[in-house]
PDB file of N, CA, C and O in Angstrom:
ATOM      1  N   MET A   1       0.740  -1.130  -0.098  1.00  0.00           N
ATOM      2  CA  MET A   1      -0.152  -0.151  -0.094  1.00  0.00           C
ATOM      3  C   MET A   1       0.749   1.185  -0.092  1.00  0.00           C
ATOM      4  O   MET A   1       0.327   2.142  -0.742  1.00  0.00           O
ATOM      5  N   GLY A   2       2.006   1.304   0.627  1.00  0.00           N
ATOM      6  CA  GLY A   2       3.109   2.069   0.503  1.00  0.00           C
ATOM      7  C   GLY A   2       3.468   2.639  -0.636  1.00  0.00           C
ATOM      8  O   GLY A   2       3.843   3.809  -0.713  1.00  0.00           O
ATOM      9  N   THR A   3       3.380   1.860  -1.580  1.00  0.00           N
ATOM     10  CA  THR A   3       4.099   2.213  -3.060  1.00  0.00           C
ATOM     11  C   THR A   3       2.848   2.750  -3.989  1.00  0.00           C
ATOM     12  O   THR A   3       3.033   3.464  -4.975  1.00  0.00           O
ATOM     13  N   VAL A   4       1.771   2.389  -3.621  1.00  0.00           N
ATOM     14  CA  VAL A   4       0.744   3.159  -4.087  1.00  0.00           C
ATOM     15  C   VAL A   4       0.623   4.594  -3.892  1.00  0.00           C
ATOM     16  O   VAL A   4       0.545   5.398  -4.821  1.00  0.00           O
ATOM     17  N   TRP A   5       0.608   4.924  -2.530  1.00  0.00           N
ATOM     18  CA  TRP A   5       0.489   6.257  -2.093  1.00  0.00           C
ATOM     19  C   TRP A   5       1.689   6.904  -2.552  1.00  0.00           C
ATOM     20  O   TRP A   5       1.536   8.104  -2.781  1.00  0.00           O
ATOM     21  N   LEU A   6       2.948   6.399  -2.768  1.00  0.00           N
ATOM     22  CA  LEU A   6       3.888   7.061  -3.268  1.00  0.00           C
ATOM     23  C   LEU A   6       3.743   7.356  -4.411  1.00  0.00           C
ATOM     24  O   LEU A   6       3.965   8.535  -4.683  1.00  0.00           O
ATOM     25  N   LEU A   7       3.347   6.487  -5.459  1.00  0.00           N
ATOM     26  CA  LEU A   7       3.186   7.098  -6.811  1.00  0.00           C
ATOM     27  C   LEU A   7       2.075   7.720  -6.770  1.00  0.00           C
ATOM     28  O   LEU A   7       2.202   8.583  -7.638  1.00  0.00           O
ATOM     29  N   LEU A   8       0.871   7.850  -6.224  1.00  0.00           N
ATOM     30  CA  LEU A   8      -0.083   8.848  -6.039  1.00  0.00           C
ATOM     31  C   LEU A   8       0.365  10.164  -5.961  1.00  0.00           C
ATOM     32  O   LEU A   8       0.068  11.022  -6.793  1.00  0.00           O
ATOM     33  N   ALA A   9       1.187  10.381  -4.827  1.00  0.00           N
ATOM     34  CA  ALA A   9       1.682  11.624  -4.417  1.00  0.00           C
ATOM     35  C   ALA A   9       2.585  12.092  -5.341  1.00  0.00           C
ATOM     36  O   ALA A   9       2.638  13.302  -5.557  1.00  0.00           O
ATOM     37  N   PHE A  10       3.290  11.339  -5.910  1.00  0.00           N
ATOM     38  CA  PHE A  10       4.237  11.632  -7.006  1.00  0.00           C
ATOM     39  C   PHE A  10       3.439  12.160  -8.406  1.00  0.00           C
ATOM     40  O   PHE A  10       3.937  13.016  -9.136  1.00  0.00           O
ATOM     41  N   GLY A  11       2.363  11.638  -8.625  1.00  0.00           N
ATOM     42  CA  GLY A  11       1.554  12.024  -9.608  1.00  0.00           C
ATOM     43  C   GLY A  11       0.912  13.168  -9.222  1.00  0.00           C
ATOM     44  O   GLY A  11       0.593  13.811 -10.221  1.00  0.00           O
ATOM     45  N   VAL A  12       0.617  13.648  -8.297  1.00  0.00           N
ATOM     46  CA  VAL A  12      -0.261  14.753  -7.855  1.00  0.00           C
ATOM     47  C   VAL A  12       0.953  15.775  -7.776  1.00  0.00           C
ATOM     48  O   VAL A  12       0.622  16.917  -8.094  1.00  0.00           O
ATOM     49  N   GLY A  13       2.066  15.642  -7.479  1.00  0.00           N
ATOM     50  CA  GLY A  13       3.198  16.594  -7.113  1.00  0.00           C
ATOM     51  C   GLY A  13       3.346  17.070  -8.707  1.00  0.00           C
ATOM     52  O   GLY A  13       3.292  18.240  -9.085  1.00  0.00           O
ATOM     53  N   LEU A  14       3.523  16.029  -9.463  1.00  0.00           N
ATOM     54  CA  LEU A  14       3.928  16.327 -10.971  1.00  0.00           C
ATOM     55  C   LEU A  14       2.608  17.252 -11.685  1.00  0.00           C
ATOM     56  O   LEU A  14       2.740  18.110 -12.557  1.00  0.00           O
ATOM     57  N   LEU A  15       1.565  16.890 -11.164  1.00  0.00           N
ATOM     58  CA  LEU A  15       0.374  17.670 -11.625  1.00  0.00           C
ATOM     59  C   LEU A  15       0.400  18.821 -11.186  1.00  0.00           C
ATOM     60  O   LEU A  15      -0.048  19.650 -11.977  1.00  0.00           O
ATOM     61  N   LEU A  16       0.866  19.337  -9.909  1.00  0.00           N
ATOM     62  CA  LEU A  16       0.696  20.567  -9.345  1.00  0.00           C
ATOM     63  C   LEU A  16       2.171  21.373  -9.964  1.00  0.00           C
ATOM     64  O   LEU A  16       2.352  22.586 -10.062  1.00  0.00           O
ATOM     65  N   LEU A  17       2.790  20.640 -10.203  1.00  0.00           N
ATOM     66  CA  LEU A  17       4.121  21.590 -10.918  1.00  0.00           C
ATOM     67  C   LEU A  17       3.951  21.677 -12.170  1.00  0.00           C
ATOM     68  O   LEU A  17       4.686  22.523 -12.678  1.00  0.00           O
ATOM     69  N   TYR A  18       3.102  21.007 -13.061  1.00  0.00           N
ATOM     70  CA  TYR A  18       2.835  21.565 -14.529  1.00  0.00           C
ATOM     71  C   TYR A  18       1.925  22.895 -14.123  1.00  0.00           C
ATOM     72  O   TYR A  18       2.255  24.030 -14.467  1.00  0.00           O
ATOM     73  N   VAL A  19       0.729  22.600 -13.341  1.00  0.00           N
ATOM     74  CA  VAL A  19      -0.029  23.820 -13.500  1.00  0.00           C
ATOM     75  C   VAL A  19       0.643  25.002 -12.763  1.00  0.00           C
ATOM     76  O   VAL A  19       0.303  26.118 -13.157  1.00  0.00           O
ATOM     77  N   LEU A  20       1.514  24.937 -11.789  1.00  0.00           N
ATOM     78  CA  LEU A  20       2.412  25.953 -11.334  1.00  0.00           C
ATOM     79  C   LEU A  20       3.133  26.550 -12.656  1.00  0.00           C
ATOM     80  O   LEU A  20       2.910  27.742 -12.867  1.00  0.00           O
ATOM     81  N   ALA A  21       3.870  25.947 -13.463  1.00  0.00           N
ATOM     82  CA  ALA A  21       4.485  26.436 -14.629  1.00  0.00           C
ATOM     83  C   ALA A  21       3.839  27.066 -15.751  1.00  0.00           C
ATOM     84  O   ALA A  21       4.317  27.861 -16.560  1.00  0.00           O
ATOM     85  N   MET A  22       2.417  26.480 -15.658  1.00  0.00           N
ATOM     86  CA  MET A  22       1.535  27.150 -16.836  1.00  0.00           C
ATOM     87  C   MET A  22       0.999  28.453 -16.325  1.00  0.00           C
ATOM     88  O   MET A  22       0.605  29.397 -17.011  1.00  0.00           O
ATOM     89  N   LEU A  23       1.046  28.355 -14.859  1.00  0.00           N
ATOM     90  CA  LEU A  23       0.604  29.972 -14.482  1.00  0.00           C
ATOM     91  C   LEU A  23       1.762  31.044 -14.445  1.00  0.00           C
ATOM     92  O   LEU A  23       1.594  32.262 -14.378  1.00  0.00           O
ATOM     93  N   LEU A  24       2.775  30.482 -14.492  1.00  0.00           N
ATOM     94  CA  LEU A  24       4.092  31.261 -14.702  1.00  0.00           C
ATOM     95  C   LEU A  24       4.444  31.767 -16.117  1.00  0.00           C
ATOM     96  O   LEU A  24       4.920  32.869 -16.390  1.00  0.00           O
ATOM     97  N   VAL A  25       4.075  30.602 -17.113  1.00  0.00           N
ATOM     98  CA  VAL A  25       4.385  30.830 -18.202  1.00  0.00           C
ATOM     99  C   VAL A  25       3.552  31.814 -19.179  1.00  0.00           C
ATOM    100  O   VAL A  25       4.083  32.533 -20.026  1.00  0.00           O
ATOM    101  N   LEU A  26       2.188  31.732 -18.934  1.00  0.00           N
ATOM    102  CA  LEU A  26       1.030  32.309 -19.696  1.00  0.00           C
ATOM    103  C   LEU A  26       1.148  33.964 -19.484  1.00  0.00           C
ATOM    104  O   LEU A  26       0.830  34.603 -20.487  1.00  0.00           O
ATOM    105  N   PRO A  27       1.530  34.694 -18.404  1.00  0.00           N
ATOM    106  CA  PRO A  27       1.698  36.014 -18.365  1.00  0.00           C
ATOM    107  C   PRO A  27       2.783  36.379 -19.012  1.00  0.00           C
ATOM    108  O   PRO A  27       2.578  37.331 -19.764  1.00  0.00           O
ATOM    109  N   LEU A  28       3.959  35.942 -19.001  1.00  0.00           N
ATOM    110  CA  LEU A  28       5.045  36.013 -20.202  1.00  0.00           C
ATOM    111  C   LEU A  28       4.855  35.732 -21.343  1.00  0.00           C
ATOM    112  O   LEU A  28       5.837  35.969 -22.045  1.00  0.00           O
ATOM    113  N   LYS A  29       3.768  35.202 -22.010  1.00  0.00           N
ATOM    114  CA  LYS A  29       3.124  34.958 -23.308  1.00  0.00           C
ATOM    115  C   LYS A  29       2.270  36.387 -23.630  1.00  0.00           C
ATOM    116  O   LYS A  29       2.040  36.908 -24.722  1.00  0.00           O
ATOM    117  N   TRP A  30       1.975  36.721 -22.580  1.00  0.00           N
ATOM    118  CA  TRP A  30       0.843  37.790 -22.807  1.00  0.00           C
ATOM    119  C   TRP A  30       1.814  39.147 -22.640  1.00  0.00           C
ATOM    120  O   TRP A  30       1.571  40.129 -23.341  1.00  0.00           O
ATOM    121  N   LEU A  31       2.821  39.159 -21.770  1.00  0.00           N
ATOM    122  CA  LEU A  31       3.682  40.275 -22.004  1.00  0.00           C
ATOM    123  C   LEU A  31       4.534  40.512 -23.390  1.00  0.00           C
ATOM    124  O   LEU A  31       4.907  41.592 -23.849  1.00  0.00           O
ATOM    125  N   GLY A  32       4.725  39.261 -23.899  1.00  0.00           N
ATOM    126  CA  GLY A  32       5.494  39.193 -24.999  1.00  0.00           C
ATOM    127  C   GLY A  32       4.527  39.757 -26.256  1.00  0.00           C
ATOM    128  O   GLY A  32       4.901  40.558 -27.113  1.00  0.00           O
ATOM    129  N   ARG A  33       3.263  39.177 -26.163  1.00  0.00           N
ATOM    130  CA  ARG A  33       2.387  39.832 -27.369  1.00  0.00           C
ATOM    131  C   ARG A  33       2.433  41.354 -27.010  1.00  0.00           C
ATOM    132  O   ARG A  33       2.888  42.152 -27.830  1.00  0.00           O
ATOM    133  N   LEU A  34       1.992  41.739 -25.861  1.00  0.00           N
ATOM    134  CA  LEU A  34       1.821  43.028 -25.748  1.00  0.00           C
ATOM    135  C   LEU A  34       2.961  43.999 -26.388  1.00  0.00           C
ATOM    136  O   LEU A  34       2.716  44.959 -27.118  1.00  0.00           O
ATOM    137  N   ILE A  35       4.121  43.614 -26.021  1.00  0.00           N
ATOM    138  CA  ILE A  35       5.366  44.296 -26.433  1.00  0.00           C
ATOM    139  C   ILE A  35       5.485  44.165 -28.063  1.00  0.00           C
ATOM    140  O   ILE A  35       5.805  45.129 -28.758  1.00  0.00           O
ATOM    141  N   ILE A  36       5.232  43.036 -28.528  1.00  0.00           N
ATOM    142  CA  ILE A  36       5.261  42.861 -30.154  1.00  0.00           C
ATOM    143  C   ILE A  36       4.103  43.738 -30.646  1.00  0.00           C
ATOM    144  O   ILE A  36       4.308  44.420 -31.650  1.00  0.00           O
ATOM    145  N   SER A  37       2.980  43.786 -30.078  1.00  0.00           N
ATOM    146  CA  SER A  37       1.983  44.670 -30.831  1.00  0.00           C
ATOM    147  C   SER A  37       2.245  46.083 -30.476  1.00  0.00           C
ATOM    148  O   SER A  37       1.997  46.937 -31.328  1.00  0.00           O
ATOM    149  N   SER A  38       2.650  46.386 -29.489  1.00  0.00           N
ATOM    150  CA  SER A  38       3.281  47.900 -29.394  1.00  0.00           C
ATOM    151  C   SER A  38       4.228  48.102 -30.176  1.00  0.00           C
ATOM    152  O   SER A  38       4.149  49.252 -30.610  1.00  0.00           O
ATOM    153  N   ALA A  39       5.322  47.409 -30.684  1.00  0.00           N
ATOM    154  CA  ALA A  39       5.971  47.631 -31.820  1.00  0.00           C
ATOM    155  C   ALA A  39       5.802  47.865 -32.885  1.00  0.00           C
ATOM    156  O   ALA A  39       6.353  48.707 -33.593  1.00  0.00           O
ATOM    157  N   ILE A  40       4.786  46.928 -33.180  1.00  0.00           N
ATOM    158  CA  ILE A  40       3.796  47.218 -34.505  1.00  0.00           C
ATOM    159  C   ILE A  40       3.188  48.515 -34.439  1.00  0.00           C
ATOM    160  O   ILE A  40       3.332  49.317 -35.362  1.00  0.00           O
ATOM    161  N   GLY A  41       2.446  48.808 -33.298  1.00  0.00           N
ATOM    162  CA  GLY A  41       1.892  50.048 -33.128  1.00  0.00           C
ATOM    163  C   GLY A  41       2.846  51.138 -33.603  1.00  0.00           C
ATOM    164  O   GLY A  41       2.531  51.920 -34.501  1.00  0.00           O
ATOM    165  N   PHE A  42       3.952  51.166 -33.012  1.00  0.00           N
ATOM    166  CA  PHE A  42       5.143  52.182 -33.289  1.00  0.00           C
ATOM    167  C   PHE A  42       5.476  52.256 -34.791  1.00  0.00           C
ATOM    168  O   PHE A  42       5.792  53.345 -35.271  1.00  0.00           O
ATOM    169  N   ALA A  43       5.428  51.296 -35.452  1.00  0.00           N
ATOM    170  CA  ALA A  43       5.730  51.231 -37.027  1.00  0.00           C
ATOM    171  C   ALA A  43       4.541  52.016 -37.636  1.00  0.00           C
ATOM    172  O   ALA A  43       4.685  52.936 -38.441  1.00  0.00           O
ATOM    173  N   VAL A  44       3.368  51.568 -37.177  1.00  0.00           N
ATOM    174  CA  VAL A  44       2.368  52.218 -37.824  1.00  0.00           C
ATOM    175  C   VAL A  44       2.213  53.652 -37.657  1.00  0.00           C
ATOM    176  O   VAL A  44       1.743  54.377 -38.533  1.00  0.00           O
ATOM    177  N   LEU A  45       2.687  54.126 -36.310  1.00  0.00           N
ATOM    178  CA  LEU A  45       2.606  55.608 -36.050  1.00  0.00           C
ATOM    179  C   LEU A  45       3.658  56.240 -36.958  1.00  0.00           C
ATOM    180  O   LEU A  45       3.471  57.322 -37.515  1.00  0.00           O
ATOM    181  N   VAL A  46       4.636  55.605 -37.069  1.00  0.00           N
ATOM    182  CA  VAL A  46       6.055  56.146 -37.749  1.00  0.00           C
ATOM    183  C   VAL A  46       5.282  56.134 -39.295  1.00  0.00           C
ATOM    184  O   VAL A  46       5.024  57.246 -39.756  1.00  0.00           O
ATOM    185  N   VAL A  47       5.002  55.242 -39.898  1.00  0.00           N
ATOM    186  CA  VAL A  47       4.392  55.345 -41.391  1.00  0.00           C
ATOM    187  C   VAL A  47       3.294  56.332 -41.361  1.00  0.00           C
ATOM    188  O   VAL A  47       3.224  57.112 -42.311  1.00  0.00           O
ATOM    189  N   LEU A  48       2.571  56.399 -40.569  1.00  0.00           N
ATOM    190  CA  LEU A  48       1.300  57.216 -40.660  1.00  0.00           C
ATOM    191  C   LEU A  48       2.050  59.077 -40.513  1.00  0.00           C
ATOM    192  O   LEU A  48       1.715  59.998 -41.257  1.00  0.00           O
ATOM    193  N   ASN A  49       2.896  59.168 -39.568  1.00  0.00           N
ATOM    194  CA  ASN A  49       3.782  60.466 -39.576  1.00  0.00           C
ATOM    195  C   ASN A  49       4.549  60.997 -40.840  1.00  0.00           C
ATOM    196  O   ASN A  49       4.815  62.178 -41.062  1.00  0.00           O
ATOM    197  N   LEU A  50       4.904  59.755 -41.748  1.00  0.00           N
ATOM    198  CA  LEU A  50       5.638  60.124 -42.929  1.00  0.00           C
ATOM    199  C   LEU A  50       4.638  60.528 -43.956  1.00  0.00           C
ATOM    200  O   LEU A  50       4.774  61.421 -44.793  1.00  0.00           O
ATOM    201  N   ILE A  51       3.590  59.726 -43.771  1.00  0.00           N
ATOM    202  CA  ILE A  51       2.628  59.970 -44.871  1.00  0.00           C
ATOM    203  C   ILE A  51       1.901  61.490 -44.523  1.00  0.00           C
ATOM    204  O   ILE A  51       1.751  62.384 -45.356  1.00  0.00           O
ATOM    205  N   GLY A  52       1.486  61.553 -43.068  1.00  0.00           N
ATOM    206  CA  GLY A  52       1.073  62.857 -42.688  1.00  0.00           C
ATOM    207  C   GLY A  52       1.655  64.018 -42.534  1.00  0.00           C
ATOM    208  O   GLY A  52       1.119  65.089 -42.251  1.00  0.00           O
ATOM    209  N   SER A  53       2.933  63.755 -42.752  1.00  0.00           N
ATOM    210  CA  SER A  53       3.765  65.348 -42.842  1.00  0.00           C
ATOM    211  C   SER A  53       3.638  65.791 -44.195  1.00  0.00           C
ATOM    212  O   SER A  53       3.729  67.003 -44.386  1.00  0.00           O
ATOM    213  N   LEU A  54       3.431  64.982 -45.235  1.00  0.00           N
ATOM    214  CA  LEU A  54       3.104  65.652 -46.386  1.00  0.00           C
ATOM    215  C   LEU A  54       1.879  66.730 -46.474  1.00  0.00           C
ATOM    216  O   LEU A  54       1.799  67.681 -47.252  1.00  0.00           O
ATOM    217  N   PHE A  55       0.950  66.332 -45.476  1.00  0.00           N
ATOM    218  CA  PHE A  55      -0.327  67.249 -45.288  1.00  0.00           C
ATOM    219  C   PHE A  55      -0.040  67.884 -44.144  1.00  0.00           C
ATOM    220  O   PHE A  55      -0.983  68.606 -43.822  1.00  0.00           O
ATOM    221  N   GLY A  56       0.948  67.930 -43.314  1.00  0.00           N
ATOM    222  CA  GLY A  56       0.893  68.699 -42.341  1.00  0.00           C
ATOM    223  C   GLY A  56       0.329  68.167 -40.889  1.00  0.00           C
ATOM    224  O   GLY A  56       0.132  68.809 -39.858  1.00  0.00           O
ATOM    225  N   PHE A  57       0.158  66.908 -41.141  1.00  0.00           N
ATOM    226  CA  PHE A  57      -0.424  66.120 -39.913  1.00  0.00           C
ATOM    227  C   PHE A  57       0.375  65.054 -39.335  1.00  0.00           C
ATOM    228  O   PHE A  57       0.827  64.117 -39.993  1.00  0.00           O
ATOM    229  N   THR A  58       0.548  65.231 -38.017  1.00  0.00           N
ATOM    230  CA  THR A  58       1.417  64.151 -37.352  1.00  0.00           C
ATOM    231  C   THR A  58       0.952  64.030 -35.975  1.00  0.00           C
ATOM    232  O   THR A  58       0.505  64.924 -35.257  1.00  0.00           O
ATOM    233  N   LEU A  59       1.173  62.423 -35.631  1.00  0.00           N
ATOM    234  CA  LEU A  59       0.932  62.354 -34.166  1.00  0.00           C
ATOM    235  C   LEU A  59       2.106  61.948 -33.427  1.00  0.00           C
ATOM    236  O   LEU A  59       3.148  61.543 -33.943  1.00  0.00           O
ATOM    237  N   ALA A  60       1.828  62.109 -31.885  1.00  0.00           N
ATOM    238  CA  ALA A  60       3.214  62.066 -31.079  1.00  0.00           C
ATOM    239  C   ALA A  60       3.488  60.463 -31.130  1.00  0.00           C
ATOM    240  O   ALA A  60       2.604  59.607 -31.126  1.00  0.00           O
ATOM    241  N   LEU A  61       4.840  60.235 -31.177  1.00  0.00           N
ATOM    242  CA  LEU A  61       5.425  59.117 -30.935  1.00  0.00           C
ATOM    243  C   LEU A  61       5.809  58.804 -29.582  1.00  0.00           C
ATOM    244  O   LEU A  61       6.904  59.112 -29.112  1.00  0.00           O
ATOM    245  N   ASN A  62       4.790  58.113 -28.880  1.00  0.00           N
ATOM    246  CA  ASN A  62       5.216  57.619 -27.540  1.00  0.00           C
ATOM    247  C   ASN A  62       4.765  56.640 -27.169  1.00  0.00           C
ATOM    248  O   ASN A  62       3.830  56.226 -27.855  1.00  0.00           O
ATOM    249  N   PRO A  63       5.088  55.963 -26.192  1.00  0.00           N
ATOM    250  CA  PRO A  63       4.525  54.346 -25.693  1.00  0.00           C
ATOM    251  C   PRO A  63       3.101  54.074 -25.565  1.00  0.00           C
ATOM    252  O   PRO A  63       2.534  52.987 -25.671  1.00  0.00           O
ATOM    253  N   ILE A  64       2.532  55.389 -25.284  1.00  0.00           N
ATOM    254  CA  ILE A  64       0.913  55.396 -24.827  1.00  0.00           C
ATOM    255  C   ILE A  64       0.041  55.074 -26.268  1.00  0.00           C
ATOM    256  O   ILE A  64      -0.863  54.249 -26.403  1.00  0.00           O
ATOM    257  N   ASN A  65       0.619  56.011 -27.311  1.00  0.00           N
ATOM    258  CA  ASN A  65      -0.188  55.896 -28.666  1.00  0.00           C
ATOM    259  C   ASN A  65       0.486  54.804 -29.099  1.00  0.00           C
ATOM    260  O   ASN A  65      -0.288  54.096 -29.743  1.00  0.00           O
ATOM    261  N   ALA A  66       1.715  54.285 -29.031  1.00  0.00           N
ATOM    262  CA  ALA A  66       1.865  52.938 -29.865  1.00  0.00           C
ATOM    263  C   ALA A  66       1.164  51.759 -28.990  1.00  0.00           C
ATOM    264  O   ALA A  66       1.215  50.700 -29.617  1.00  0.00           O
ATOM    265  N   LEU A  67       0.548  51.633 -27.775  1.00  0.00           N
ATOM    266  CA  LEU A  67       0.079  50.724 -27.195  1.00  0.00           C
ATOM    267  C   LEU A  67      -1.250  50.747 -27.593  1.00  0.00           C
ATOM    268  O   LEU A  67      -1.844  49.675 -27.703  1.00  0.00           O
ATOM    269  N   ILE A  68      -1.881  51.924 -27.856  1.00  0.00           N
ATOM    270  CA  ILE A  68      -3.460  51.760 -28.082  1.00  0.00           C
ATOM    271  C   ILE A  68      -3.367  51.550 -29.731  1.00  0.00           C
ATOM    272  O   ILE A  68      -4.368  51.026 -30.220  1.00  0.00           O
ATOM    273  N   VAL A  69      -2.504  51.826 -30.468  1.00  0.00           N
ATOM    274  CA  VAL A  69      -2.439  51.394 -31.977  1.00  0.00           C
ATOM    275  C   VAL A  69      -2.214  50.012 -32.008  1.00  0.00           C
ATOM    276  O   VAL A  69      -2.815  49.248 -32.764  1.00  0.00           O
ATOM    277  N   GLY A  70      -1.250  49.638 -31.098  1.00  0.00           N
ATOM    278  CA  GLY A  70      -1.053  47.830 -31.134  1.00  0.00           C
ATOM    279  C   GLY A  70      -2.002  47.177 -30.672  1.00  0.00           C
ATOM    280  O   GLY A  70      -2.296  46.146 -31.278  1.00  0.00           O
ATOM    281  N   VAL A  71      -2.691  47.502 -29.612  1.00  0.00           N
ATOM    282  CA  VAL A  71      -3.898  46.865 -28.993  1.00  0.00           C
ATOM    283  C   VAL A  71      -5.284  46.746 -29.844  1.00  0.00           C
ATOM    284  O   VAL A  71      -5.872  45.746 -30.257  1.00  0.00           O
ATOM    285  N   LEU A  72      -5.591  48.135 -29.953  1.00  0.00           N
ATOM    286  CA  LEU A  72      -6.665  48.355 -30.883  1.00  0.00           C
ATOM    287  C   LEU A  72      -6.725  48.186 -32.404  1.00  0.00           C
ATOM    288  O   LEU A  72      -7.713  47.852 -33.057  1.00  0.00           O
ATOM    289  N   GLY A  73      -5.464  48.481 -32.867  1.00  0.00           N
ATOM    290  CA  GLY A  73      -5.113  48.160 -34.419  1.00  0.00           C
ATOM    291  C   GLY A  73      -5.969  49.495 -35.207  1.00  0.00           C
ATOM    292  O   GLY A  73      -6.101  50.590 -34.660  1.00  0.00           O
ATOM    293  N   VAL A  74      -6.391  49.241 -36.277  1.00  0.00           N
ATOM    294  CA  VAL A  74      -7.293  50.209 -36.992  1.00  0.00           C
ATOM    295  C   VAL A  74      -8.302  51.335 -36.183  1.00  0.00           C
ATOM    296  O   VAL A  74      -8.124  52.535 -36.394  1.00  0.00           O
ATOM    297  N   PRO A  75      -9.230  50.935 -35.368  1.00  0.00           N
ATOM    298  CA  PRO A  75      -9.834  51.784 -34.585  1.00  0.00           C
ATOM    299  C   PRO A  75      -9.056  52.490 -33.580  1.00  0.00           C
ATOM    300  O   PRO A  75      -9.478  53.567 -33.159  1.00  0.00           O
ATOM    301  N   GLY A  76      -7.774  51.915 -33.076  1.00  0.00           N
ATOM    302  CA  GLY A  76      -7.111  52.964 -32.272  1.00  0.00           C
ATOM    303  C   GLY A  76      -6.442  53.877 -33.166  1.00  0.00           C
ATOM    304  O   GLY A  76      -6.390  55.002 -32.669  1.00  0.00           O
ATOM    305  N   VAL A  77      -5.933  53.800 -34.263  1.00  0.00           N
ATOM    306  CA  VAL A  77      -5.455  54.777 -35.208  1.00  0.00           C
ATOM    307  C   VAL A  77      -6.603  55.828 -35.457  1.00  0.00           C
ATOM    308  O   VAL A  77      -6.278  57.014 -35.395  1.00  0.00           O
ATOM    309  N   LEU A  78      -7.604  55.585 -35.669  1.00  0.00           N
ATOM    310  CA  LEU A  78      -8.853  56.261 -35.974  1.00  0.00           C
ATOM    311  C   LEU A  78      -8.763  57.191 -34.729  1.00  0.00           C
ATOM    312  O   LEU A  78      -8.524  58.394 -34.836  1.00  0.00           O
ATOM    313  N   MET A  79      -8.986  56.514 -33.455  1.00  0.00           N
ATOM    314  CA  MET A  79      -9.318  57.199 -32.382  1.00  0.00           C
ATOM    315  C   MET A  79      -8.304  58.251 -32.073  1.00  0.00           C
ATOM    316  O   MET A  79      -8.593  59.371 -31.652  1.00  0.00           O
ATOM    317  N   LEU A  80      -6.902  57.744 -32.347  1.00  0.00           N
ATOM    318  CA  LEU A  80      -6.030  59.107 -32.082  1.00  0.00           C
ATOM    319  C   LEU A  80      -6.199  60.037 -33.074  1.00  0.00           C
ATOM    320  O   LEU A  80      -5.967  61.193 -32.720  1.00  0.00           O
ATOM    321  N   ILE A  81      -6.589  59.846 -34.402  1.00  0.00           N
ATOM    322  CA  ILE A  81      -6.683  60.887 -35.508  1.00  0.00           C
ATOM    323  C   ILE A  81      -7.888  61.752 -35.001  1.00  0.00           C
ATOM    324  O   ILE A  81      -7.861  62.982 -34.974  1.00  0.00           O
ATOM    325  N   VAL A  82      -8.945  60.984 -34.605  1.00  0.00           N
ATOM    326  CA  VAL A  82      -9.927  62.141 -34.113  1.00  0.00           C
ATOM    327  C   VAL A  82      -9.850  62.862 -32.911  1.00  0.00           C
ATOM    328  O   VAL A  82     -10.446  63.933 -32.791  1.00  0.00           O
ATOM    329  N   PHE A  83      -8.946  62.216 -31.706  1.00  0.00           N
ATOM    330  CA  PHE A  83      -8.404  63.405 -30.682  1.00  0.00           C
ATOM    331  C   PHE A  83      -7.336  64.310 -31.197  1.00  0.00           C
ATOM    332  O   PHE A  83      -7.170  65.435 -30.728  1.00  0.00           O
ATOM    333  N   ARG A  84      -6.707  63.882 -32.037  1.00  0.00           N
ATOM    334  CA  ARG A  84      -5.907  65.055 -32.650  1.00  0.00           C
ATOM    335  C   ARG A  84      -6.504  65.950 -33.346  1.00  0.00           C
ATOM    336  O   ARG A  84      -5.981  67.062 -33.414  1.00  0.00           O
ATOM    337  N   LEU A  85      -7.758  65.687 -34.040  1.00  0.00           N
ATOM    338  CA  LEU A  85      -8.284  66.581 -34.920  1.00  0.00           C
ATOM    339  C   LEU A  85      -9.211  67.562 -33.963  1.00  0.00           C
ATOM    340  O   LEU A  85      -9.254  68.787 -34.076  1.00  0.00           O
ATOM    341  N   PHE A  86      -9.935  66.784 -33.012  1.00  0.00           N
ATOM    342  CA  PHE A  86     -10.978  67.635 -32.385  1.00  0.00           C
ATOM    343  C   PHE A  86     -10.619  68.160 -31.094  1.00  0.00           C
ATOM    344  O   PHE A  86     -11.316  69.064 -30.632  1.00  0.00           O
ATOM    345  N   LEU A  87      -9.477  67.657 -30.341  1.00  0.00           N
ATOM    346  CA  LEU A  87      -9.260  67.960 -28.823  1.00  0.00           C
ATOM    347  C   LEU A  87      -7.598  68.880 -29.112  1.00  0.00           C
ATOM    348  O   LEU A  87      -6.978  69.349 -28.158  1.00  0.00           O
TER     349      LEU A  87
END
């Protein structure tokens, strides 16, 4: 009976270790995706500023704007343009 309990405890321990590892890895994936989308948002803002400078329109290049564009995508760009034009 001691061997069965030992194997059961070992299996439960492995399961708990797996769950703990997943709890630690998932936030890192989320953070990585956030960083990548912010970098893409920054690139979109740079392109928008290059094109917009021909018409006298630019948006600020800062981390908040890059995060907004990276997370929201096209609606984020439109939101920043509307804020810039009307506020």
